Structures are given as C-alpha cells and as structure tokens.
NUSE-32124 format. One record per residue (C-alpha): x, y, z; residue in three letters. Coordinates in steps of 0.001 Angstrom, whole numbers, padded with zeros to 6 digits, always signed. Layout:
XYZala;...
END
This chain:
+000000+000000+000000unk;+002864+002401+000759unk;+004024+001966-002862unk;+000748+003247-004326unk;-000209+006846-004948unk;-002708+008233-002461unk;-005218+010992-003205unk;-002967+013769-001892unk;-000159+012764-004243unk;-002267+012834-007421unk;-001512+016366-008577unk;+000949+018139-010834unk;+003858+019955-009206unk;+007238+020252-010984unk;+008618+018068-013740unk;+011853+016113-013202unk;+013528+018473-015671unk;+012436+021571-013747unk;+013421+019949-010445unk;+016984+019140-011508unk;+017331+022457-013343unk;+016454+024266-010124unk;+018886+022186-008057unk;+021658+022849-010592unk;+021022+026608-010539unk;+020993+026631-006735unk;+024259+024694-006622unk;+025818+027059-009165unk;+024661+030027-007084unk;+026473+028626-004033unk;+029661+028010-006025unk;+029426+031491-007517unk;+029210+033299-004186unk;+031401+030978-002127unk;+034261+030365-004574unk;+034118+032294-007835unk;+033301+035838-006653unk;+035837+035785-003767unk;+038531+034475-006138unk;+037838+037180-008741unk;+037837+039920-006108unk;+041128+038660-004657unk;+042700+038859-008131unk;+041395+042380-008711unk;+042174+043655-005198unk;+045204+041630-003977unk;+045887+044206-001265unk;+042652+043151+000452unk;+043111+039409-000044unk;+043092+038655+003687unk;+039832+040561+004153unk;+038209+038985+001096unk;+039150+035481+002303unk;+037931+036093+005851unk;+035004+034269+007426unk;+033129+037549+007897unk;+033290+038427+004199unk;+032272+034900+003184unk;+029340+035144+005602unk;+028350+038461+004036unk;+028361+036860+000591unk;+026080+034092+001835unk;+023173+036547+002063unk;+022894+037373-001670unk;+023413+033670-002382unk;+020558+032817-000029unk;+018323+035465-001590unk;+019075+034219-005104unk;+018422+030593-004200unk;+015058+031346-002650unk;+014104+033545-005566unk;+014900+030593-007838unk;+012624+028367-005755unk;+009896+031010-005889unk;+010322+031379-009663unk;+010059+027645-010384unk;+007381+026808-007824unk;+005173+029902-008070unk;+005879+032400-010853unk;+006565+029877-013599unk;+003413+027956-012700unk;+001271+031105-012293unk;+000740+030363-008607unk;+000590+032761-005699unk;+002892+032239-002687unk;-000083+030821-000818unk;-000923+028344-003588unk;+002617+027462-004607unk;+004015+026767-001137unk;+000753+025605+000491unk;+000443+028454+002992unk;-003122+027337+003562unk;-004896+028603+006716unk;-005770+025914+009256unk;-008124+025762+012220unk;-007373+027292+015625unk;-007144+023770+017000unk;-004334+022939+014561unk;-002510+026162+015487unk;-002698+025255+019185unk;-001590+021675+018551unk;+001331+022955+016482unk;+002388+025257+019324unk;+002110+022400+021827unk;+004145+019995+019686unk;+006763+022674+018995unk;+007228+023319+022712unk;+007031+019682+023822unk;+009596+018263+021349unk;+012633+020212+022620unk;+011640+019764+026268unk;+011706+015997+025762unk;+014845+015981+023618unk;+016957+018691+025314unk;+018376+016266+027955unk;+019695+014108+025094unk;+021083+017101+023221unk;+022781+018572+026279unk;+024199+015297+027609unk;+025228+013668+024326unk;+026259+016672+022227unk;+029985+016673+021444unk;+032213+019572+022419unk;+031968+021116+018957unk;+028160+021221+018969unk;+027806+024711+017514unk;+024457+025612+019066unk;+025729+024896+022571unk;+028858+026957+021980unk;+026935+029903+020578unk;+024468+029936+023485unk;+027347+030750+025854unk;+028267+033993+024062unk;+026026+037137+023985unk;+026654+037764+020272unk;+026171+034094+019506unk;+022963+034088+021514unk;+021545+036976+019444unk;+022487+035081+016294unk;+020767+031955+017648unk;+017556+033830+018432unk;+017435+035442+014984unk;+018228+032087+013431unk;+015536+030412+015527unk;+012952+032656+013876unk;+014325+032971+010343unk;+015881+029541+009716unk;+012699+027506+010380unk;+010779+029539+007802unk;+013496+029162+005162unk;+014055+025476+005916unk;+010348+024682+005814unk;+009920+026455+002475unk;+012732+024311+001063unk;+011959+020942+002685unk;+008192+020914+003154unk;+007253+023601+000595unk;+009465+022395-002255unk;+010990+018932-001720unk;+008010+017324+000009unk;+005359+018185-002620unk;+007775+017205-005404unk;+008423+013754-003903unk;+004736+013452-003062unk;+003634+014161-006643unk;+006289+011950-008253unk;+006143+008966-005876unk;+003564+009148-003081unk;+002993+010649+000353unk;+004611+007790+002288unk;+007955+008133+000525unk;+007663+011920+000502unk;+007472+011912+004311unk;+010338+009412+004612unk;+012694+011040+002085unk;+012099+014586+003303unk;+012688+013537+006920unk;+015947+011763+006039unk;+017249+014680+003978unk;+016312+017120+006727unk;+018120+015052+009358unk;+021299+014454+007351unk;+021474+018109+006295unk;+022004+018909+010010unk;+024934+016481+010286unk;+027564+019224+010499unk;+025395+021243+012895unk;+025519+018545+015539unk;+029246+017950+015561unk;+029035+014781+013471unk;+027263+012912+016279unk;+025259+010093+014709unk;+022850+009745+017613unk;+021892+013399+017278unk;+021354+013035+013534unk;+018815+010319+014364unk;+017121+012859+016615unk;+017001+015417+013795unk;+015527+012798+011469unk;+012815+012270+014087unk;+012218+016044+014137unk;+011952+015956+010357unk;+009439+013122+010574unk;+007194+015156+012889unk;+007432+018216+010621unk;+006767+016212+007455unk;+003784+014462+009033unk;+002406+017834+010108unk;+002704+019044+006505unk;+001075+015878+005147unk;-001769+015569+007666unk;-002791+019242+007505unk;-001998+019863+003831unk;-000492+023188+004878unk;+003017+024544+005395unk;+001914+026734+008303unk;+001864+024003+011030unk;+005451+022781+010388unk;+006676+026398+010336unk;+005025+027027+013732unk;+006334+023744+015176unk;+009845+024435+013885unk;+009962+028000+015251unk;+008579+026998+018645unk;+011003+024097+018792unk;+014050+026281+018156unk;+013058+029029+020582unk;+012186+026513+023319unk;+015468+024683+022747unk;+017434+027912+023216unk;+015569+028485+026485unk;+016496+024947+027549unk;+020141+025696+026704unk;+020039+028860+028822unk;+018467+027003+031747unk;+021083+024266+031400unk;+023800+026899+031439unk;+022293+028590+034492unk;+022340+025335+036458unk;+025795+024322+035140unk;+024389+021466+033078unk;+026298+022738+030046unk;+030078+022856+030245unk;
END
C-alpha cells in the first residue's frame, strides 16, 4: 500500500527536468558566491586578499546567495506555474485547534529531547557553543525565527510536494525527513545519535505538513522548537548542566 499513490499525491507539481534544473542553478549560485566571486575579487584587489578570504566576508556573501536561491525556488514553484505564494508553497490557513496543537508539539519536542542534546552533544556542537556567548545568543535567536521559515519552504514547501507528486505521500514523508536530518549532520558535531534525533524532528514536521496539507503548522512547530530549545540551553547553562 505504501508503494501506491494516495489521493494527496495525485496532482501536478514540478517536472523532473524543472526539479533538476532548479537544483543545478541553486548549486551554481552557491559556487558562484562561495568560490568564484571571492577568487575574482582577490585577483582584482590583492591588497585586500586577507579581508576577502575572511570568514566575515564569506558570511556576508552568503546573504545574496541565499536570496538568489530562494528567488529561484519562488520562480520555479510559483511564478513559472502562475501560482501565488499561498498556492505554490501551500500556505493554507488551518483551524485554531491545529494552530494550538502545532504550538504544543513545537514546545514539547525540545523539552523531551533537550536532555539528550545537552548530555550527548559533542564539544563542537555549535548551538551549545553559541548559546554561551552574547553575540552568539543573538544570532541563535534570529536564526531560531528565520531559519525555520526558510528550511520549511525548502523541505516541506518544495521537496516534500515534489516527492509526493512523483512517488507518493509515504515516501515523501520518509525522504524529506531523512534529507532534513542528514542536512544537520555538520550542525551537531558529526554525532550520529543526534542526527537520528534530527531525522525524528523531520518526521514530525513532514507528518504535520502531510496531515494538515499546509506549510503553516510545520513552520510554527519548527519555530517553537528552536526558541524553546534555546531556552532549555540557557536554563542548562544557568544550572551548570552545560560545560
């Protein structure tokens, strides 16, 4: 039964050609801003080579790259298909009950998982390190609000409906959850047990997208999860649970 198309997967999204064209353009955008532009600038302005090769400058270049990549997603998913943002990315309003359940799940997940994260995270777990520094904490809070929206647009607004339309909902949930979890591999200090935890997070988010048919619940869950997790980190730091 899991190999058959269900009713929710019987619709037209993107073709395979459009899908791989978009991925290629996004990859080229990353190479352009991460490697090509810095190299060209270093050749033109050798006096500023150290500045142009610095982490701060590379971080600055990541913003136009990010903007371009999400414009590409918008172009392929919405503009090219004559869809609004609401239609293209499934920003479909849900009931108040679903909103409340999303909030509850988003708060409950990190409360249950924070003991595992805090106790089993390796020393180079970036989120734990950043929570100890005021500047890093500001970055975490901003990221906790912005990153979930961007990640959900990519994973549950783009990848999930593509897999769902080409295969079926079962595999769309499974594949999106796996990709979401493994994409956080570097974020958790290469700790396999924590990647499993992120795959579980991805499963909850993908199921929320599938069961509600809307991108709004996973965005709410993801945001609440991140903010609650930061609070758990701060509490752990206050009680010397984080080294």
